[in-house]
VOMAR-488230 format. One record per residue: residue number from 1; x, y, z of N, C-alpha, C, O in turn. Coordinates in steps of 0.05 Angstrom, whole numbers, plus 32768, in hexadecimal, padded with zeros to 4 digits. Atoms other than C-alpha are relative to their C-alpha. Layout:
<balums>
   nuba   n.c1   n.c2   n.c3   ca.c1   ca.c2   ca.c3   c.c1   c.c2   c.c3   o.c1   o.c2   o.c3
    NUM      X      Y      Z       X       Y       Z      X      Y      Z      X      Y      Z
...
</balums>
This chain:
<balums>
   nuba   n.c1   n.c2   n.c3   ca.c1   ca.c2   ca.c3   c.c1   c.c2   c.c3   o.c1   o.c2   o.c3
      1   7FFB   7FF7   7FE3    867B    8B45    88B8   8018   8008   8019   8027   8018   8023
      2   7FFB   800C   7FE0    868A    8B21    88F1   801B   7FED   7FFF   802B   7FE9   8011
      3   7FEB   800B   8005    86B9    8AF9    88CD   801C   800F   7FFE   8032   800C   800A
      4   7FED   7FEA   7FFF    86E2    8B2E    88BB   8010   800C   801A   8028   8013   801A
      5   7FFC   7FF3   7FE7    86E4    8B47    8905   800F   7FE4   800E   801D   7FE8   8021
      6   7FF2   801A   7FEC    86FD    8AFE    8920   8019   8002   7FED   802C   800B   7FFA
      7   7FE3   7FFC   800A    8739    8B01    88EF   8010   8010   8007   8027   8009   800C
      8   7FF2   7FEA   7FF8    874D    8B43    8900   8004   7FFD   801E   801B   8004   8025
      9   7FF4   8009   7FE2    874E    8B31    894E   8016   7FEA   8000   802C   7FEB   800A
     10   7FF2   801C   8006    876A    8AEE    893C   801B   8007   7FFF   802B   7FF9   800C
     11   7FE4   7FFA   8018    87A9    8B0F    8914   800F   8017   8014   8027   8017   8017
     12   7FF2   7FF5   7FE8    87B4    8B43    894E   800E   7FF2   801A   8020   7FFB   8028
     13   7FF6   800B   7FE9    87C2    8B19    8982   8011   7FE9   7FF5   8021   7FE3   8007
     14   7FE9   800F   8008    87EE    8AE5    895E   8019   800C   7FFB   8018   801E   7FEA
     15   7FE7   7FEA   7FFA    8832    8B04    8966   8012   7FE7   8008   800F   7FE2   8020
     16   7FEC   800A   7FEC    886B    8AD0    8975   801F   8000   7FF2   8027   8007   7FDC
     17   7FE3   800C   800E    88B3    8ABA    896F   800D   7FE4   8004   8010   7FDA   801A
     18   7FFB   801C   8001    88CC    8A77    895C   801B   8005   8014   802A   8018   8012
     19   7FED   8005   7FEE    88FD    8A67    8991   8013   7FE7   7FEF   800B   7FD3   7FE2
     20   7FED   8014   800C    893E    8A44    897A   801A   800D   7FFF   801D   8025   7FFA
     21   7FDB   7FF7   7FFE    8992    8A49    8981   8009   800E   7FEC   8013   7FFE   7FDB
     22   7FF9   7FEF   8016    89A4    8A7D    8951   8017   8012   8000   8024   8018   8014
     23   7FEB   7FED   7FFE    89D4    8AAB    8939   7FF5   801A   8004   8007   8027   8010
     24   8011   7FE1   800A    89A7    8AEF    8930   7FE3   7FF6   800E   7FD8   7FE2   8007
     25   8015   8005   7FF4    896A    8AF2    895E   7FE9   8023   7FF9   7FEC   8038   8005
     26   8008   7FEA   800A    893A    8B26    8939   7FE1   8007   800E   7FD2   7FF4   800A
     27   801C   7FF8   7FF4    88F2    8B4A    8961   7FF7   8017   7FF0   8004   802A   7FE7
     28   8015   7FDA   8005    88BB    8B80    894C   8004   800A   8015   8003   8000   802C
     29   8002   7FEB   7FE8    88C4    8BB8    8972   7FE7   8000   8014   7FD6   7FF0   800C
     30   8010   7FFD   7FE4    8895    8BC6    89B7   7FE5   800D   7FE2   7FD1   8001   7FDB
     31   8019   7FFC   800C    886B    8BF4    8981   7FF2   7FE8   7FEA   8001   7FDA   7FDC
     32   8008   800C   801D    883D    8BCE    894E   7FFF   8003   7FEE   7FF8   801A   7FEA
     33   7FF8   7FF7   8012    8849    8BCB    8911   7FEC   8011   7FF3   7FD6   800F   7FFE
     34   8014   7FF3   8002    8821    8BFD    88EA   7FFB   7FF0   7FDE   800B   7FEC   7FCC
     35   800E   800A   801E    87F6    8BDF    88AD   7FDE   7FFC   8005   7FCF   7FF1   8015
     36   801D   7FF7   800A    87B3    8BF7    888A   7FEB   7FD9   800E   7FF4   7FC2   8013
     37   800D   8019   7FF2    8779    8BC0    88A5   7FF5   8000   7FE4   7FF3   7FE8   7FDD
     38   8011   8008   8013    8755    8BC9    8863   8017   800E   7FEA   8027   8020   7FEE
     39   7FEB   7FF5   800F    877A    8BCD    8820   7FF4   8000   7FDF   7FDF   7FF3   7FDE
     40   8017   800A   8016    875F    8BCF    87D1   8019   7FF0   7FF0   8032   7FF2   7FF2
     41   7FFA   8012   8014    8771    8B9F    879F   8018   8013   7FEE   8015   802B   7FEE
     42   7FEC   7FFC   8011    87AD    8BAD    8772   8012   8022   800F   801E   8032   8000
     43   7FF7   7FEC   7FF5    87C6    8BE5    87A6   801A   7FFC   8011   8022   7FE5   800C
     44   7FE5   7FFF   7FF4    880C    8BEE    87D4   7FED   7FFD   801E   7FD7   8006   8024
     45   800C   800B   7FE3    87FD    8BD2    881D   8020   8004   800E   8032   7FF3   800E
     46   7FEA   7FFB   7FF8    8831    8BFC    8842   8008   7FF5   8023   7FFA   7FFB   8036
     47   7FFA   8008   7FE9    8852    8BDC    887C   8017   800D   8017   802D   800B   800C
     48   7FF8   7FED   7FF3    8873    8C03    88B1   8009   7FF6   8022   7FFA   8000   8034
     49   7FF3   8005   7FEC    8899    8BE7    88EC   8017   8003   800F   8025   8013   8003
     50   7FE9   7FF9   7FFB    88D5    8BE9    8919   8009   7FDE   8002   7FF6   7FCE   8002
     51   7FF5   801F   7FF9    88FE    8BA0    8923   801A   800D   8012   8025   8023   8011
     52   7FEB   7FFF   7FE2    892E    8B96    8963   8013   7FE8   7FFA   800A   7FD2   7FF3
     53   7FEE   8012   8000    8973    8B73    8960   7FFD   7FFF   801F   8006   800E   8030
     54   7FFD   8006   7FE4    895A    8B4A    899D   8019   7FE8   8005   8015   7FD7   8016
     55   7FEB   8012   7FFB    899E    8B20    8999   800C   8003   8009   8007   8015   8019
     56   7FDF   7FFB   7FEB    89E6    8B1F    89B6   800E   8009   7FE0   8024   8013   7FE2
     57   7FE9   8000   8011    8A01    8B25    896E   7FFF   801B   7FF2   7FE8   8020   7FED
     58   8007   7FF1   8017    8A0D    8B63    8941   7FF4   7FF8   7FE9   7FFD   7FE3   7FDF
     59   8004   8008   8015    89E8    8B60    8908   8007   8013   7FE6   7FFD   8029   7FE7
     60   7FF1   7FF1   8008    8A11    8B7B    88CD   7FF1   7FF7   7FDC   7FF6   8006   7FC9
     61   8008   8003   8014    89EA    8B56    8890   7FEA   8013   8002   7FE0   801D   8016
     62   8021   7FF6   8006    89AD    8B78    886C   7FE9   7FF2   800F   7FE1   7FDB   800F
     63   801D   8011   7FF1    896F    8B70    8898   7FE5   8009   7FE6   7FE4   8021   7FDE
     64   800D   8004   800C    8932    8B5E    8865   7FE9   800A   8015   7FEC   8011   802C
     65   801E   7FF7   7FF4    88E8    8B6F    8877   7FF1   7FE7   7FE7   7FF5   7FEA   7FCF
     66   800D   8014   8009    88B8    8B26    8860   7FED   8008   7FFF   7FE5   801A   800E
     67   8021   7FFE   7FF7    8873    8B21    8851   7FF7   7FEA   7FF3   8002   7FE3   7FDE
     68   8015   8015   800A    883F    8AE7    8846   7FE5   800C   8001   7FDE   8019   8015
     69   801A   7FFD   8000    8800    8AF4    883A   7FEB   7FE5   7FF9   7FED   7FD8   7FE4
     70   8013   8015   7FF8    87C5    8ABE    8851   801F   7FE4   7FFA   8027   7FD9   7FE5
     71   7FE9   8016   800E    8804    8A88    885C   7FF8   7FE6   800C   8006   7FD3   8013
     72   8002   8023   7FF8    87DA    8A4F    8872   7FF0   7FFE   7FE3   7FDD   7FEF   7FE2
     73   8005   8010   801D    87CB    8A4B    8822   801B   8003   7FF3   8030   8008   8000
     74   7FE7   800F   8005    87FF    8A3C    87F2   8011   8017   7FF8   801C   8017   7FE2
     75   7FF3   7FE1   7FFC    881F    8A86    87FE   801E   7FF6   7FFD   8026   7FDF   7FFF
     76   7FE6   8004   7FF4    8866    8A8E    8801   800D   801C   8006   8002   802F   7FFC
     77   7FFC   7FE4   7FF6    8889    8AC8    881D   8012   800E   7FED   801E   8001   7FDB
     78   7FEB   7FEF   8011    88B1    8B05    87FC   800B   8014   800E   8000   8024   801D
     79   7FF0   7FDE   7FF9    88E7    8B39    880C   7FF1   8013   7FEC   7FF0   8013   7FD3
     80   8004   7FE7   8008    88C7    8B76    8806   8012   801D   8006   800F   8033   7FFB
     81   7FF3   7FEA   8002    88F3    8BA4    8818   801E   7FFC   800F   8025   7FE4   800F
     82   7FE1   8011   7FFB    8941    8BA0    8838   8013   8028   8007   8013   803E   7FFA
     83   7FEB   7FE8   7FEB    896F    8BDA    8862   801E   7FF1   7FFE   801F   7FDD   800D
     84   7FEB   7FFD   7FF1    89B7    8BD4    8862   8015   800C   8007   8013   8024   8002
     85   7FEB   7FF2   7FF4    89F4    8BE8    887F   8018   8003   8001   8026   7FEF   8000
     86   7FE2   7FF9   800F    8A34    8C08    8873   8014   7FEE   800D   8011   7FEB   8025
     87   7FE4   800E   7FFD    8A77    8BDA    8878   8003   8006   801D   8004   801E   8024
     88   7FF1   7FFA   7FEB    8A8D    8BD0    88BD   7FE6   8015   8017   7FEB   8026   8028
     89   8019   7FF6   7FEB    8A44    8BE7    88E2   7FEB   7FF0   7FF9   7FEA   7FE2   7FE4
     90   8010   8013   7FFA    8A08    8BC6    88F8   7FEB   8006   800F   7FE8   801D   8016
     91   8011   7FF9   7FEF    89CE    8BBE    8921   8004   7FF3   8018   7FFC   7FDC   801A
     92   7FF9   8009   7FEA    89E7    8BB6    8967   7FEA   7FEF   8015   7FD5   7FFC   8017
     93   8011   8013   7FEA    89C0    8B86    899A   7FEE   801E   800B   7FF4   8036   800D
     94   801C   7FF1   7FF0    8981    8BA7    89B9   8007   801D   7FED   800A   8032   7FFA
     95   800D   7FEA   8011    897D    8BDC    897B   7FF1   7FFF   7FEB   7FF5   7FF0   7FD8
     96   8012   8008   800E    8947    8BE6    8958   800F   8011   7FDC   8024   801E   7FD8
     97   7FFB   7FFC   8016    8942    8BF1    890C   7FE1   8009   7FED   7FD2   7FF8   7FE5
     98   801D   7FF5   8007    8902    8C23    88EE   7FFF   7FF7   7FDC   800F   8000   7FCB
     99   800A   8004   8022    88E3    8C04    88A2   7FEB   8014   800C   7FDB   8011   801F
    100   8017   7FED   8003    88BE    8C43    8897   7FF3   7FFC   7FE9   8001   7FF4   7FD7
    101   8010   7FFB   801B    8883    8C49    8861   7FF4   801A   7FFA   7FE0   8025   8004
    102   8008   7FE6   800B    887B    8C84    8843   7FE9   8005   7FF3   7FEB   8014   7FE0
    103   801A   7FFA   800B    8831    8C88    8830   7FFC   8012   7FED   7FF0   800A   7FD9
    104   7FFF   7FEA   8011    8838    8CD0    880C   8011   7FF0   7FE7   8008   7FEF   7FD1
    105   7FF2   7FFA   801A    8870    8CB9    87DF   7FFF   7FE6   7FF3   800A   7FDF   7FDE
    106   7FFE   8020   8000    8861    8C6F    87E3   8018   7FF2   7FFA   801D   7FE5   7FE6
    107   7FD9   800B   7FFD    88AF    8C5A    87F5   7FFF   7FF6   801D   7FF3   7FFF   8031
    108   7FFE   8014   7FE4    88BD    8C28    882A   7FF3   7FE5   8000   7FE9   7FDF   7FEB
    109   800B   801E   8011    88A3    8BDD    882F   7FEA   8000   8001   7FDC   8009   8013
    110   8021   800C   800C    8867    8BC9    8811   8001   7FEB   7FF6   8018   7FE2   7FF3
    111   8006   8014   800B    8844    8B8E    87F1   7FE6   8008   7FF4   7FD2   8010   7FFF
    112   8015   8002   800B    881F    8B8F    87B7   7FE3   7FEB   8003   7FDF   7FD3   7FFE
    113   8017   8013   7FFF    87DB    8B7F    87C6   7FF2   7FF3   7FDB   7FE4   7FFF   7FCC
    114   8002   800E   801B    87D5    8B4C    8783   7FF6   7FE4   800D   7FFC   7FD9   8022
    115   8008   8021   7FFA    87B1    8B09    8780   8015   7FED   8004   8019   7FDB   8015
    116   7FE5   8016   8006    87F2    8AEB    8767   800D   8004   800E   8023   7FFB   8006
    117   7FF7   8001   7FE7    880B    8AFE    87B0   7FF2   7FED   8014   7FFD   7FE3   8027
    118   8009   800E   7FF3    87DF    8ADA    87CB   7FE2   800F   8015   7FD9   800A   802B
    119   801F   7FE6   7FF0    879F    8B10    87E2   7FF0   7FF5   7FF2   7FF4   7FE8   7FDD
    120   8018   8006   8009    8762    8B04    87D7   7FE7   8011   800E   7FE9   8019   8025
    121   8015   7FE7   7FFD    8721    8B30    87D9   7FEC   7FF6   801E   7FE4   7FDF   8022
    122   800B   800D   7FE2    86FF    8B31    8826   8018   7FFD   800A   802D   8007   8001
    123   7FE4   7FFD   7FE4    8730    8B20    8863   800F   7FF7   7FF4   8007   7FEC   7FE0
    124   7FE9   8003   8002    8774    8B14    8859   800F   7FF4   801F   8001   7FF3   8034
    125   7FF2   8008   7FEC    87AD    8AF8    888B   801E   8008   7FFF   802E   7FF5   7FFD
    126   7FDC   7FF9   800D    87F6    8B1B    887D   800F   7FF5   801E   8005   7FF2   8034
    127   7FF6   8007   7FEE    882D    8B03    88A2   801B   8022   7FF4   801B   8031   7FE1
    128   7FF4   7FEA   8009    8866    8B38    88A6   8021   7FF4   8012   801F   7FE3   8023
    129   7FE9   8000   7FEC    88B1    8B34    88C8   8021   8006   7FF2   8028   8001   7FDB
    130   7FE9   7FFD   800D    88F8    8B48    88C0   800E   7FE9   7FF9   8002   7FD3   7FFB
    131   7FEE   8019   8004    8934    8B1A    88AC   8017   800E   7FF6   801A   8024   7FEB
    132   7FE2   7FF4   800C    8983    8B19    88A0   7FFC   7FF5   7FED   7FED   7FE2   7FE9
    133   8000   8004   8022    898E    8B19    8858   8016   7FE0   8008   801E   7FDF   8020
    134   7FF3   800C   8008    89B7    8ADB    884A   7FFB   7FE2   800C   7FE3   7FDC   800D
    135   7FFD   801E   7FFD    89C4    8A8F    8860   800D   8001   8020   8024   7FF9   8024
    136   7FF8   7FFE   7FED    89C7    8A9E    88AC   7FE9   7FF7   800F   7FD2   7FFB   8007
    137   8009   8008   7FF0    89AC    8A7B    88EA   7FF2   801F   800B   7FFD   8035   800A
    138   8010   7FEB   7FFD    8971    8AA8    8904   7FEC   7FF6   8009   7FE2   7FE0   8003
    139   8019   8004   7FF8    8939    8AB3    892E   7FEE   801A   8001   7FF4   802D   8010
    140   8015   7FE4   7FFF    88FB    8AE7    891F   7FE8   8002   800A   7FDD   7FED   8010
    141   801E   8000   7FF1    88BA    8AFC    893B   7FED   800A   7FE4   7FFA   8016   7FD3
    142   8010   8006   8010    8882    8AFD    890B   7FED   8013   8007   7FEA   8013   8020
    143   8013   7FF4   7FFA    884C    8B2F    890A   7FE7   7FFC   7FEE   7FE5   7FFF   7FD6
    144   801C   8011   8019    8800    8B12    88F5   7FF0   801C   8004   7FF1   8029   8019
    145   8011   7FE3   8011    87D1    8B53    88D3   7FE8   7FF5   7FF4   7FE9   7FE6   7FE1
    146   8014   800A   801A    878A    8B47    88BC   7FFC   8015   7FF6   7FFC   802A   8004
    147   8005   7FEF   801D    877E    8B6D    8877   7FEB   7FF6   7FF5   7FE7   7FDF   7FEE
    148   801B   8005   8014    873D    8B75    8857   8004   800F   7FE1   8009   8026   7FDF
    149   7FF9   7FF6   801E    8745    8B7D    8807   7FE9   8000   7FF3   7FD8   7FEF   7FF2
    150   801E   7FF9   8010    8710    8BA1    87DC   800B   8006   7FEA   8023   8004   7FE9
    151   7FFE   8001   8016    870D    8BAE    8799   7FF8   7FE3   7FEB   7FEC   7FCE   7FF1
    152   8006   8016   8016    870C    8B82    8757   801E   7FEA   8008   8036   7FF0   800C
    153   7FEC   8017   8000    8734    8B3E    8760   8009   7FF2   7FE7   8014   7FDB   7FE8
    154   8003   800C   801B    8737    8B30    8716   8029   7FFC   8001   8036   800E   800B
    155   7FE6   8002   7FFC    8784    8B13    870F   800A   8012   7FE5   8000   8016   7FCF
    156   7FED   7FF2   800F    87BB    8B3B    86F5   8010   7FF9   7FFC   8012   7FE3   8009
    157   7FE3   7FFF   7FF7    8803    8B3B    86E7   800A   8008   8014   7FFD   801B   801C
    158   7FEF   7FF1   7FE6    882F    8B4E    8721   8012   7FFF   7FF4   801A   7FEB   7FE7
    159   7FDF   7FF4   8003    8871    8B77    8715   800A   7FE5   8004   8001   7FD1   8010
    160   7FE7   8012   7FFB    88AD    8B50    870B   8012   8009   8012   801B   8020   800E
    161   7FF5   7FFE   7FE3    88D2    8B4F    874E   8021   7FFD   7FFA   8030   7FE9   7FF9
    162   7FDD   7FF6   8007    891B    8B75    873E   800E   7FFF   801B   8004   8006   8030
    163   7FE8   7FF9   7FE3    8958    8B72    8773   8013   8010   8004   8025   800A   7FF4
    164   7FE7   7FF8   8001    8989    8B99    8780   8012   8003   801B   8007   8008   8030
    165   7FF9   8001   7FEF    89C5    8B99    87AC   800B   8022   800A   801A   802D   7FFA
    166   7FE7   7FE5   7FFB    89E4    8BE4    87D1   800A   7FF5   801A   8000   7FEE   802F
    167   7FE5   7FFB   7FED    8A24    8BE0    87F2   8004   801F   8003   8003   8031   7FF3
    168   7FF3   7FE7   7FFB    8A39    8C18    8821   8016   8001   8008   8017   7FF6   801E
    169   7FE6   7FFF   7FF4    8A84    8C24    882C   8001   800E   800E   7FEE   801E   800F
    170   7FED   7FF5   7FE8    8AAF    8C41    8865   8006   801A   7FEE   8002   8031   7FF6
    171   7FF2   7FE9   8019    8ACD    8C6B    8825   7FEC   800F   7FFA   7FF2   801D   7FE7
    172   800C   7FEE   8007    8A8F    8C92    8822   7FF6   8002   7FE9   7FF9   8016   7FDB
    173   8010   7FFD   801B    8A67    8C7D    87E8   7FEE   7FE0   8001   7FF3   7FCA   800C
    174   8012   801A   8005    8A2F    8C4D    87D6   8000   7FF1   7FE6   8002   7FFD   7FD1
    175   8005   8011   801C    8A29    8C1C    87A2   7FE8   7FF3   7FFE   7FD5   7FF0   800E
    176   801E   8006   800F    89F7    8BFF    8774   7FFD   7FE6   7FF9   7FEE   7FE9   7FE6
    177   7FF7   801A   8014    8A01    8BB0    875B   7FD8   7FFD   7FFF   7FC4   7FFF   800C
    178   8020   800E   8000    89C5    8B95    8739   800A   7FEE   7FE3   801D   7FF8   7FD6
    179   7FFF   800F   8018    89C4    8B5E    86FC   7FF1   8014   7FE6   7FF8   8017   7FCF
    180   800D   7FF1   8016    8999    8B88    86D6   8002   801C   7FFD   8007   8029   8012
    181   7FF1   7FE4   800E    89A8    8BCE    86AF   7FF1   800F   800E   7FD8   800E   800D
    182   800D   7FDD   7FF0    8996    8C0C    86D8   8001   8016   7FF3   8017   8021   7FF1
    183   8000   7FE1   800A    8989    8C49    86BB   8008   8017   8010   8019   8029   800D
    184   7FF9   7FE4   7FE7    8986    8C75    86F7   8000   7FF6   801C   8003   7FE0   8026
    185   8005   800F   7FE4    897E    8C72    8738   8011   8020   8010   8026   802C   800D
    186   7FFA   7FEB   7FEB    8972    8CA9    8775   8005   7FF6   801E   8006   7FDF   8025
    187   7FFF   8009   7FEA    897C    8CB0    87BE   7FF1   801F   8011   7FF8   8037   8010
    188   800C   7FEF   7FF3    894C    8CD6    87EA   7FFF   7FF7   801C   7FFE   7FDF   8022
    189   7FFF   8004   7FE7    894E    8CE3    8834   7FE6   7FF4   8007   7FD6   7FEB   7FF8
    190   8019   8006   7FF6    8917    8CD4    8865   7FE6   801D   8000   7FD0   801F   8009
    191   801C   7FE3   7FFE    88F1    8D1F    885A   7FFB   8000   7FE8   7FE7   800E   7FE1
    192   8014   7FFC   8016    88E7    8D15    8818   801A   800F   7FE9   8017   8013   7FD1
    193   7FE5   7FF5   800C    892D    8D32    8800   8007   7FF3   7FE8   8007   7FDA   7FEB
    194   7FEA   8008   8017    8952    8D25    87B8   8014   8003   8008   8016   801B   800B
    195   7FEE   8002   7FFC    8991    8D1A    87CD   8011   7FFE   7FE0   801B   8012   7FD4
    196   7FF5   8006   801D    89AD    8CFB    8789   7FF3   7FF3   7FEF   7FE5   7FE1   7FF7
    197   800A   8003   8012    8999    8CF2    8749   800B   7FFA   7FEC   8016   800F   7FE5
    198   7FF0   8005   800A    89BA    8CD0    8716   8002   7FEB   7FF0   7FEC   7FE2   7FED
    199   7FF8   801F   8002    89DB    8C8C    86F3   8012   7FEF   8007   8013   7FD6   8005
    200   7FEB   800F   7FF6    8A16    8C83    8710   7FF9   7FE8   801A   7FEA   7FEF   802C
    201   8001   8010   7FEE    8A17    8C46    873C   8011   8003   8018   8010   7FF2   802B
    202   7FEE   8000   7FED    8A47    8C59    8768   7FFD   8024   8008   8004   8034   7FF6
    203   8007   7FED   7FF5    8A33    8C9A    8792   800B   800A   8017   8005   7FFB   8029
    204   7FEB   7FF4   7FED    8A63    8CC5    87C4   7FE3   8008   8015   7FCC   8010   8012
    205   8013   7FF5   7FE9    8A42    8CD0    8803   8013   800E   800F   8006   8017   8022
    206   7FF3   7FE9   7FF9    8A74    8CFB    881A   7FEF   801F   8009   7FFD   8032   800E
    207   800D   7FE3   7FFA    8A4A    8D38    8829   7FE1   7FF4   8010   7FD9   8003   8022
    208   8011   8009   7FF6    8A08    8D08    883F   8005   8008   8021   801A   8009   802E
    209   8001   8003   7FE7    89F3    8D13    8880   7FFB   7FEB   800D   7FE7   7FE1   8001
    210   800A   8016   7FF9    89EC    8CD6    88AD   7FDC   7FF2   8005   7FCB   8001   800F
    211   8014   8005   8008    89AF    8CB1    88A5   7FF2   7FE9   7FE9   7FFF   7FE6   7FD4
    212   8015   8010   8015    8979    8C7D    887B   7FFE   8017   7FED   7FFC   8030   7FEF
    213   8000   7FF3   8021    8979    8C8C    8830   7FEE   7FF0   7FFD   7FEA   7FDF   800E
    214   800C   800E   800D    8948    8C6F    8803   800E   7FF8   7FE3   800A   800B   7FD3
    215   7FF7   8003   801F    8967    8C5B    87C2   7FEE   7FF8   7FE6   7FE3   7FE2   7FE0
    216   801B   8006   8017    893B    8C59    878B   800F   7FF4   7FE5   8023   8000   7FE0
    217   7FEA   8003   8014    895A    8C35    8749   7FE8   7FFA   7FE5   7FD9   7FE7   7FE3
    218   800B   800A   801F    8939    8C31    8705   800D   7FF0   7FEC   8025   7FF3   7FE8
    219   7FF7   8016   800E    8942    8BFB    86D6   7FFD   800C   7FE8   7FF0   8021   7FE5
    220   800B   7FFA   801B    8945    8BFC    8689   7FEA   7FF6   7FF8   7FDB   8002   7FE9
    221   8019   800F   8007    8910    8BCD    8684   7FE2   8014   8004   7FCE   8012   7FF6
    222   800F   7FF0   7FFA    88E5    8C02    86A5   7FF4   8003   8018   7FE2   8012   801E
    223   8009   800D   7FE3    88DE    8BE2    86EA   8012   8012   8012   8026   801D   800A
    224   7FEB   7FF3   7FE2    88FC    8C04    8730   7FF6   7FFA   8016   7FDE   7FF6   8017
    225   8003   8009   7FEC    8900    8BF3    8771   8015   800D   8010   802B   8014   8009
    226   7FF6   7FE5   7FEC    8912    8C1D    87AE   800D   7FE1   801D   8005   7FCA   801B
    227   7FF3   8000   7FE6    893C    8C07    87F8   800A   800F   800E   800D   8026   8005
    228   7FF5   7FEB   7FF4    8959    8C27    8829   8020   7FF3   8005   802B   7FDD   8002
    229   7FDF   8003   7FF2    89A0    8C2F    8845   7FFF   8012   8015   7FEE   8021   801E
    230   7FFD   7FF4   7FDB    89BF    8C46    8887   801A   8011   7FEB   8025   8007   7FD7
    231   7FE7   7FEA   8006    89F5    8C80    8875   800B   8008   801E   7FFD   8014   802E
    232   7FEF   7FF9   7FE6    8A28    8C88    88AF   8010   8017   8000   801E   801D   8014
</balums>
């Protein structure tokens, strides 16, 4: 019990920004990220936080959420979520972007609590940070958090990670691109209302209200993935 308390205090204190000359500068919002202190093995660990453009340049690229569990081990970082912008739009200097975890519907940024993702039974340290997609110079602020993992820690196969891109056009449509075969997709607003369901990879947004939507893509091999997209 003492060990867990020490780790959690340590994690809450350690939050830092790497300092270097860069094109972009991303920071964690003034409100601390919302992440559970405990999780059960084989469940989803939701990540809810605000990312701030702390630099001087507008960010037009997709902004992703990356996570690493127990980084002092041989673990590697993973992209678990991303938000894209319409063509010509982006995150202005000083503006914030909300990465929202909907626990009730299990939608939004989360990590799978698995041995394969470097989680262990007992006390763990995770690191979360926003990152601009692509090969661009950037500095980021990382948030450290303590998570106590319970439950059976037997090794199971981790789900395959499937990626897709969301393109938002000023001509009022959203286009989904993937090397995988897509059988269906849906767009849901942040209230949980389904705005579109079908198989077309190009969806008209002419009658959409401006805001953030969740794109859920279902693939032929039975896997699915979701990410947010901003429609203006």
